[in-house]
C-alpha positions as CSV (number, residue, x, y, z in Angstrom):
1,M,-0.2,0.0,0.1
2,E,2.9,2.4,0.7
3,A,4.3,2.1,-2.5
4,R,1.0,2.6,-4.3
5,A,0.5,5.9,-2.5
6,R,4.0,6.9,-3.4
7,I,3.3,5.9,-7.2
8,R,-0.1,8.0,-6.8
9,L,2.2,11.1,-5.3
10,M,4.6,11.0,-7.9
11,A,1.7,10.6,-10.7
12,R,0.0,13.8,-9.0
13,D,3.3,15.7,-9.2
14,M,4.2,14.8,-12.5
15,G,0.6,16.1,-13.5
16,R,1.4,19.3,-12.3
17,L,5.3,20.1,-13.0
18,W,5.6,18.1,-16.6
19,K,5.9,21.7,-18.1
20,P,8.1,23.3,-15.6
21,F,10.1,20.0,-16.1
22,L,10.1,20.0,-19.6
23,V,10.9,23.7,-20.2
24,T,13.9,23.2,-17.8
25,D,15.1,20.3,-19.5
26,V,15.0,22.2,-22.7
27,L,16.6,25.1,-21.8
28,T,19.0,24.0,-20.1
29,K,20.0,21.9,-23.3
30,L,20.3,25.5,-25.3
31,L,22.4,26.4,-22.4
32,V,24.8,23.5,-22.5
33,F,25.0,23.7,-26.4
34,A,25.4,27.7,-26.5
35,I,28.1,28.4,-23.6
36,L,29.4,25.4,-21.7
37,A,29.9,22.9,-24.8
38,P,32.1,25.8,-26.6
39,G,34.0,26.6,-23.5
40,T,34.8,22.3,-23.1
41,A,36.3,23.0,-26.9
42,L,38.0,25.9,-26.1
43,T,39.8,24.4,-22.6
44,A,40.7,21.1,-25.0
45,H,42.4,23.8,-27.2
46,L,44.3,25.2,-24.9
47,F,45.8,21.8,-23.4
48,L,46.9,21.4,-26.9
49,R,48.8,24.8,-26.6
50,I,50.4,23.9,-23.5
51,S,51.7,20.7,-24.3
52,G,53.5,22.4,-27.5
53,R,51.2,21.2,-30.3
54,G,49.9,24.8,-31.3
55,G,46.5,23.5,-30.5
56,V,46.2,21.0,-33.7
57,I,46.6,17.3,-32.8
58,A,47.2,14.6,-35.8
59,D,45.9,11.1,-35.4
60,E,49.7,9.7,-34.7
61,E,50.3,12.2,-31.6
62,I,47.0,11.0,-29.7
63,L,48.8,8.6,-28.1
64,D,52.0,10.5,-26.9
65,F,49.8,13.8,-26.0
66,V,47.1,11.3,-23.6
67,L,50.5,9.9,-22.0
68,S,52.1,12.8,-21.4
69,P,51.7,15.0,-17.8
70,V,49.8,17.8,-19.8
71,G,47.8,15.1,-21.7
72,L,46.4,13.2,-18.7
73,L,46.1,16.9,-16.7
74,A,43.8,17.4,-19.6
75,I,41.7,14.0,-19.5
76,L,40.9,15.0,-15.9
77,V,39.8,18.6,-16.5
78,L,37.8,17.7,-19.6
79,G,36.3,14.7,-18.3
80,S,35.2,16.3,-15.1
81,L,33.9,19.2,-17.5
82,T,32.2,16.9,-19.4
83,L,30.4,15.0,-16.1
84,A,30.0,18.3,-14.9
85,V,27.8,19.7,-17.9
86,I,26.1,16.2,-17.9
87,F,25.0,16.9,-14.0
88,L,23.7,20.3,-14.7
89,E,21.0,19.0,-17.0
90,H,20.1,16.6,-13.9
91,A,20.8,18.9,-11.3
92,A,18.3,21.5,-12.8
93,L,15.4,19.1,-12.9
94,V,16.5,17.6,-9.2
95,V,16.3,21.6,-8.1
96,A,12.8,21.9,-10.1
97,A,11.5,18.6,-8.2
98,M,12.7,20.0,-5.2
99,L,11.0,23.9,-6.0
100,G,8.0,22.1,-6.5
101,T,7.2,20.4,-2.9
102,E,7.8,24.0,-1.5
103,R,5.7,26.0,-3.7
104,E,2.9,25.8,-6.4
105,E,4.4,27.2,-9.4
106,V,7.8,26.4,-10.4
107,R,9.6,28.7,-12.9
108,A,12.6,27.2,-15.1
109,R,14.6,30.0,-14.8
110,D,15.0,29.6,-11.0
111,A,15.7,26.0,-11.4
112,I,18.5,26.4,-14.1
113,W,19.7,29.0,-12.4
114,S,20.0,27.6,-8.8
115,A,21.6,24.5,-10.8
116,A,24.0,26.7,-12.5
117,R,25.4,28.6,-9.1
118,R,26.4,24.9,-8.2
119,F,28.1,24.2,-11.6
120,P,31.7,24.5,-9.5
121,S,30.4,21.9,-6.7
122,L,29.6,19.9,-10.1
123,F,32.8,20.3,-11.0
124,R,34.3,18.8,-8.2
125,L,31.3,16.1,-7.9
126,G,32.8,14.5,-11.6
127,L,36.3,15.0,-10.4
128,A,35.7,12.6,-7.5
129,M,34.2,10.4,-9.8
130,L,36.5,10.2,-12.3
131,L,39.5,9.7,-9.9
132,R,37.6,6.7,-8.5
133,A,37.4,5.5,-12.4
134,L,40.6,5.7,-13.4
135,P,41.8,2.4,-12.0
136,I,39.1,1.2,-14.3
137,L,39.7,3.3,-17.5
138,L,43.6,2.9,-17.6
139,P,44.0,-0.5,-18.6
140,P,41.9,0.0,-21.9
141,L,44.1,3.2,-22.3
142,L,47.1,0.8,-22.1
143,V,46.1,-1.9,-23.7
144,A,44.9,0.2,-26.7
145,G,48.2,1.7,-26.7
146,G,50.1,-1.5,-26.3
147,A,48.5,-3.2,-29.3
148,Y,49.0,0.3,-30.9
149,V,53.0,0.6,-30.6
150,W,53.1,-3.5,-31.5
151,L,51.2,-3.9,-34.2
152,L,50.3,-0.6,-35.8
153,S,53.1,1.6,-35.4
154,E,55.1,0.5,-38.6
155,L,52.9,2.3,-41.3
156,D,50.6,5.3,-41.6
157,I,47.5,4.7,-39.5
158,N,45.5,5.5,-42.6
159,F,46.8,2.6,-44.5
160,Y,45.4,0.2,-41.7
161,L,42.2,1.9,-41.6
162,A,41.9,1.7,-45.7
163,M,43.3,-2.2,-45.8
164,R,42.6,-3.5,-42.5
165,P,45.2,-6.4,-42.2
166,P,45.2,-8.8,-39.8
167,E,47.3,-6.5,-37.2
168,W,44.6,-4.3,-37.6
169,R,41.8,-6.9,-36.6
170,L,43.7,-8.2,-33.6
171,A,44.6,-4.4,-32.3
172,L,40.4,-3.9,-32.3
173,L,40.1,-7.4,-30.6
174,L,42.4,-6.3,-27.9
175,A,41.0,-2.7,-27.5
176,G,37.8,-4.0,-27.9
177,W,37.5,-6.4,-25.6
178,T,39.5,-4.8,-22.7
179,T,37.0,-1.9,-23.5
180,L,34.2,-4.1,-22.8
181,V,35.1,-5.3,-19.6
182,A,35.9,-1.8,-18.6
183,A,32.8,-0.6,-19.7
184,L,30.6,-3.6,-17.2
185,F,32.7,-2.0,-14.0
186,L,32.1,1.3,-14.9
187,L,28.6,0.5,-15.3
188,R,28.3,-1.7,-11.8
189,L,30.8,1.6,-10.3
190,A,27.9,4.2,-11.5
191,A,24.8,2.2,-10.5
192,G,26.1,2.4,-6.9
193,W,26.7,6.3,-7.3
194,F,23.0,6.9,-8.7
195,L,21.8,8.8,-5.9
196,A,25.0,10.6,-6.0
197,I,24.1,13.9,-7.6
198,P,20.1,14.4,-5.4
199,I,22.2,13.5,-2.1
200,F,24.8,16.3,-3.2
201,L,22.3,19.0,-4.1
202,T,19.7,18.6,-1.2
203,E,22.0,17.8,1.7
204,R,25.1,20.0,0.5
205,T,27.8,17.7,1.7
206,S,31.1,16.7,0.1
207,P,31.8,14.8,-3.1
208,R,33.1,11.6,-1.2
209,A,30.6,11.8,1.2
210,A,28.0,12.0,-1.6
211,L,29.1,9.0,-3.4
212,A,29.4,7.0,0.0
213,A,26.0,7.8,0.8
214,S,25.1,6.9,-2.3
215,R,26.6,3.5,-2.4
216,A,24.8,2.8,1.4
217,L,21.6,3.7,-0.4
218,I,21.7,1.6,-3.3
219,G,22.8,-1.5,-1.4
220,K,22.2,-5.0,-2.5
221,R,19.9,-2.9,-5.3
222,R,22.9,-2.5,-7.5
223,L,21.5,-4.9,-10.2
224,Q,17.8,-3.4,-10.4
225,V,19.7,0.3,-11.1
226,I,21.8,-1.3,-13.3
227,G,18.7,-2.7,-15.5
228,W,17.4,0.5,-15.1
229,I,20.2,2.4,-16.5
230,L,20.4,0.0,-19.5
231,G,17.0,0.4,-20.1
232,W,16.9,4.0,-20.1
233,I,20.4,3.9,-23.0
234,V,18.1,1.4,-25.1
235,A,15.2,3.6,-24.9
236,T,16.9,6.5,-25.7
237,A,18.8,4.7,-28.6
238,L,15.7,3.9,-30.0
239,A,14.1,7.0,-29.7
Protein backbone atom coordinates (compact mmCIF):
# COMPACT_ATOMS: atom_id res chain seq x y z
CA MET A 1 0.00 0.00 0.00
CA GLU A 2 2.82 2.39 0.80
CA ALA A 3 4.36 1.82 -2.64
CA ARG A 4 1.02 2.48 -4.34
CA ALA A 5 0.58 5.68 -2.35
CA ARG A 6 4.03 6.87 -3.41
CA ILE A 7 3.28 6.09 -7.06
CA ARG A 8 0.01 8.04 -6.87
CA LEU A 9 1.84 10.95 -5.25
CA MET A 10 4.53 10.93 -7.97
CA ALA A 11 1.88 10.75 -10.69
CA ARG A 12 0.08 13.73 -9.18
CA ASP A 13 3.30 15.75 -8.98
CA MET A 14 4.26 14.87 -12.56
CA GLY A 15 0.83 15.99 -13.74
CA ARG A 16 1.38 19.31 -12.00
CA LEU A 17 5.04 19.84 -12.86
CA TRP A 18 5.53 18.31 -16.31
CA LYS A 19 5.48 21.71 -18.03
CA PRO A 20 8.19 23.28 -15.79
CA PHE A 21 10.21 20.05 -16.16
CA LEU A 22 9.97 20.20 -19.96
CA VAL A 23 10.88 23.90 -20.17
CA THR A 24 13.75 23.42 -17.70
CA ASP A 25 15.13 20.47 -19.66
CA VAL A 26 14.96 22.25 -23.04
CA LEU A 27 16.47 25.51 -21.75
CA THR A 28 19.25 23.68 -19.92
CA LYS A 29 20.18 21.80 -23.11
CA LEU A 30 20.26 25.10 -25.03
CA LEU A 31 22.49 26.60 -22.33
CA VAL A 32 24.86 23.63 -22.56
CA PHE A 33 25.14 23.77 -26.34
CA ALA A 34 25.42 27.57 -26.50
CA ILE A 35 27.92 28.21 -23.69
CA LEU A 36 29.36 25.19 -21.94
CA ALA A 37 30.10 22.94 -24.93
CA PRO A 38 32.19 25.62 -26.72
CA GLY A 39 33.92 26.32 -23.41
CA THR A 40 34.95 22.67 -23.17
CA ALA A 41 36.30 22.78 -26.73
CA LEU A 42 38.32 25.91 -25.94
CA THR A 43 39.73 24.23 -22.84
CA ALA A 44 40.87 21.27 -24.93
CA HIS A 45 42.47 23.67 -27.43
CA LEU A 46 44.29 25.40 -24.55
CA PHE A 47 45.75 22.12 -23.28
CA LEU A 48 46.98 21.28 -26.78
CA ARG A 49 48.75 24.63 -26.97
CA ILE A 50 50.31 24.11 -23.53
CA SER A 51 51.63 20.75 -24.73
CA GLY A 52 53.44 22.53 -27.57
CA ARG A 53 51.28 21.14 -30.36
CA GLY A 54 49.89 24.50 -31.45
CA GLY A 55 46.29 23.58 -30.71
CA VAL A 56 46.21 20.87 -33.41
CA ILE A 57 46.87 17.15 -32.99
CA ALA A 58 47.31 14.46 -35.65
CA ASP A 59 46.16 10.85 -35.37
CA GLU A 60 49.65 9.57 -34.56
CA GLU A 61 50.12 12.12 -31.76
CA ILE A 62 46.96 11.30 -29.80
CA LEU A 63 48.54 8.47 -27.80
CA ASP A 64 51.65 10.52 -27.01
CA PHE A 65 49.50 13.43 -25.84
CA VAL A 66 47.21 11.24 -23.67
CA LEU A 67 50.16 9.59 -21.92
CA SER A 68 51.99 12.87 -21.28
CA PRO A 69 51.58 14.80 -17.96
CA VAL A 70 49.68 17.57 -19.76
CA GLY A 71 47.51 14.99 -21.50
CA LEU A 72 46.62 13.24 -18.25
CA LEU A 73 45.78 16.59 -16.66
CA ALA A 74 43.65 17.42 -19.71
CA ILE A 75 41.77 14.13 -19.33
CA LEU A 76 40.99 14.92 -15.69
CA VAL A 77 39.89 18.51 -16.37
CA LEU A 78 37.95 17.80 -19.57
CA GLY A 79 36.42 14.65 -18.13
CA SER A 80 35.29 16.52 -15.03
CA LEU A 81 33.90 19.36 -17.17
CA THR A 82 31.99 16.90 -19.33
CA LEU A 83 30.52 15.18 -16.29
CA ALA A 84 29.64 18.54 -14.72
CA VAL A 85 27.80 19.55 -17.90
CA ILE A 86 25.85 16.29 -17.84
CA PHE A 87 25.16 16.72 -14.13
CA LEU A 88 23.95 20.28 -14.71
CA GLU A 89 21.03 19.05 -16.82
CA HIS A 90 20.10 16.49 -14.17
CA ALA A 91 20.63 18.98 -11.33
CA ALA A 92 18.25 21.51 -12.90
CA LEU A 93 15.49 18.90 -12.92
CA VAL A 94 16.30 17.87 -9.34
CA VAL A 95 16.08 21.50 -8.23
CA ALA A 96 12.78 21.91 -10.12
CA ALA A 97 11.42 18.89 -8.26
CA MET A 98 12.65 20.31 -4.95
CA LEU A 99 11.00 23.65 -5.68
CA GLY A 100 7.82 21.81 -6.60
CA THR A 101 7.56 20.46 -3.05
CA GLU A 102 7.84 23.98 -1.62
CA ARG A 103 5.64 26.05 -3.91
CA GLU A 104 2.72 25.61 -6.27
CA GLU A 105 4.33 27.38 -9.24
CA VAL A 106 7.82 26.44 -10.41
CA ARG A 107 9.69 28.68 -12.84
CA ALA A 108 12.30 27.11 -15.08
CA ARG A 109 14.71 30.03 -14.75
CA ASP A 110 14.79 29.62 -10.95
CA ALA A 111 15.70 25.93 -11.27
CA ILE A 112 18.34 26.58 -13.95
CA TRP A 113 19.92 29.49 -12.08
CA SER A 114 20.06 27.52 -8.84
CA ALA A 115 21.71 24.57 -10.62
CA ALA A 116 24.12 26.84 -12.56
CA ARG A 117 25.34 28.45 -9.33
CA ARG A 118 26.38 24.98 -8.18
CA PHE A 119 28.37 24.21 -11.31
CA PRO A 120 31.75 24.43 -9.48
CA SER A 121 30.43 21.92 -6.94
CA LEU A 122 29.23 19.67 -9.75
CA PHE A 123 32.71 19.91 -11.26
CA ARG A 124 34.21 18.72 -7.96
CA LEU A 125 31.73 15.84 -7.90
CA GLY A 126 32.70 14.90 -11.47
CA LEU A 127 36.39 15.03 -10.55
CA ALA A 128 35.82 12.80 -7.53
CA MET A 129 34.03 10.25 -9.71
CA LEU A 130 36.69 10.39 -12.39
CA LEU A 131 39.53 9.86 -9.92
CA ARG A 132 37.77 6.78 -8.56
CA ALA A 133 37.12 5.49 -12.09
CA LEU A 134 40.72 5.95 -13.29
CA PRO A 135 41.87 2.47 -12.16
CA ILE A 136 39.17 1.07 -14.46
CA LEU A 137 39.86 3.47 -17.33
CA LEU A 138 43.64 3.02 -17.42
CA PRO A 139 43.81 -0.66 -18.52
CA PRO A 140 41.91 -0.06 -21.82
CA LEU A 141 44.14 2.95 -22.54
CA LEU A 142 47.29 0.96 -21.84
CA VAL A 143 46.11 -2.02 -23.89
CA ALA A 144 45.11 0.24 -26.79
CA GLY A 145 48.47 2.02 -26.58
CA GLY A 146 50.38 -1.24 -26.39
CA ALA A 147 48.44 -2.71 -29.30
CA TYR A 148 49.15 0.39 -31.36
CA VAL A 149 52.88 0.31 -30.64
CA TRP A 150 53.13 -3.47 -31.11
CA LEU A 151 50.92 -3.90 -34.18
CA LEU A 152 50.22 -0.58 -35.89
CA SER A 153 53.29 1.63 -35.51
CA GLU A 154 55.20 0.55 -38.62
CA LEU A 155 52.91 2.23 -41.18
CA ASP A 156 50.66 5.27 -41.33
CA ILE A 157 47.35 4.78 -39.51
CA ASN A 158 45.44 5.61 -42.71
CA PHE A 159 46.92 2.48 -44.34
CA TYR A 160 45.43 0.29 -41.61
CA LEU A 161 42.09 2.11 -41.83
CA ALA A 162 41.95 1.50 -45.58
CA MET A 163 43.41 -2.02 -45.90
CA ARG A 164 42.42 -3.53 -42.53
CA PRO A 165 45.15 -6.20 -42.36
CA PRO A 166 45.22 -8.97 -39.69
CA GLU A 167 47.25 -6.70 -37.39
CA TRP A 168 44.44 -4.15 -37.49
CA ARG A 169 41.80 -6.75 -36.58
CA LEU A 170 43.93 -8.13 -33.74
CA ALA A 171 44.49 -4.63 -32.32
CA LEU A 172 40.73 -3.95 -32.46
CA LEU A 173 40.02 -7.28 -30.76
CA LEU A 174 42.42 -6.60 -27.90
CA ALA A 175 41.23 -3.03 -27.37
CA GLY A 176 37.57 -3.98 -27.83
CA TRP A 177 37.48 -6.77 -25.25
CA THR A 178 39.40 -4.73 -22.70
CA THR A 179 37.05 -1.79 -23.24
CA LEU A 180 33.99 -4.05 -22.87
CA VAL A 181 35.22 -5.46 -19.55
CA ALA A 182 36.04 -1.95 -18.32
CA ALA A 183 32.57 -0.74 -19.38
CA LEU A 184 30.94 -3.47 -17.29
CA PHE A 185 32.96 -2.45 -14.23
CA LEU A 186 32.13 1.23 -14.88
CA LEU A 187 28.44 0.37 -15.14
CA ARG A 188 28.58 -1.35 -11.76
CA LEU A 189 30.38 1.67 -10.31
CA ALA A 190 27.88 4.11 -11.82
CA ALA A 191 24.97 2.13 -10.38
CA GLY A 192 26.37 2.66 -6.90
CA TRP A 193 26.53 6.41 -7.55
CA PHE A 194 23.00 6.62 -8.94
CA LEU A 195 21.74 8.83 -6.10
CA ALA A 196 24.88 10.92 -5.65
CA ILE A 197 23.60 14.05 -7.42
CA PRO A 198 20.33 14.38 -5.43
CA ILE A 199 22.21 13.71 -2.19
CA PHE A 200 24.92 16.20 -3.14
CA LEU A 201 22.35 18.90 -3.94
CA THR A 202 19.94 18.38 -1.07
CA GLU A 203 22.34 17.69 1.79
CA ARG A 204 25.11 20.11 0.67
CA THR A 205 27.72 17.51 1.57
CA SER A 206 31.17 16.78 0.13
CA PRO A 207 31.56 14.78 -3.10
CA ARG A 208 33.18 11.90 -1.21
CA ALA A 209 30.36 11.77 1.34
CA ALA A 210 27.71 11.96 -1.40
CA LEU A 211 29.25 9.00 -3.26
CA ALA A 212 29.49 6.96 -0.05
CA ALA A 213 25.90 7.80 0.94
CA SER A 214 24.65 6.81 -2.53
CA ARG A 215 26.42 3.44 -2.37
CA ALA A 216 24.93 2.82 1.08
CA LEU A 217 21.39 3.66 -0.06
CA ILE A 218 21.62 1.58 -3.25
CA GLY A 219 22.93 -1.38 -1.28
CA LYS A 220 21.82 -4.69 -2.76
CA ARG A 221 19.65 -2.98 -5.40
CA ARG A 222 22.67 -2.40 -7.67
CA LEU A 223 21.58 -4.99 -10.26
CA GLN A 224 18.14 -3.41 -10.39
CA VAL A 225 19.69 0.03 -10.96
CA ILE A 226 21.93 -1.40 -13.69
CA GLY A 227 18.78 -2.69 -15.38
CA TRP A 228 17.25 0.81 -15.20
CA ILE A 229 20.39 2.38 -16.67
CA LEU A 230 20.59 -0.14 -19.54
CA GLY A 231 16.88 0.23 -20.22
CA TRP A 232 17.24 4.02 -20.35
CA ILE A 233 20.21 3.74 -22.72
CA VAL A 234 18.27 1.40 -25.05
CA ALA A 235 15.14 3.55 -24.94
CA THR A 236 17.16 6.69 -25.68
CA ALA A 237 18.94 5.00 -28.58
CA LEU A 238 15.63 3.81 -30.06
CA ALA A 239 14.08 7.26 -29.61
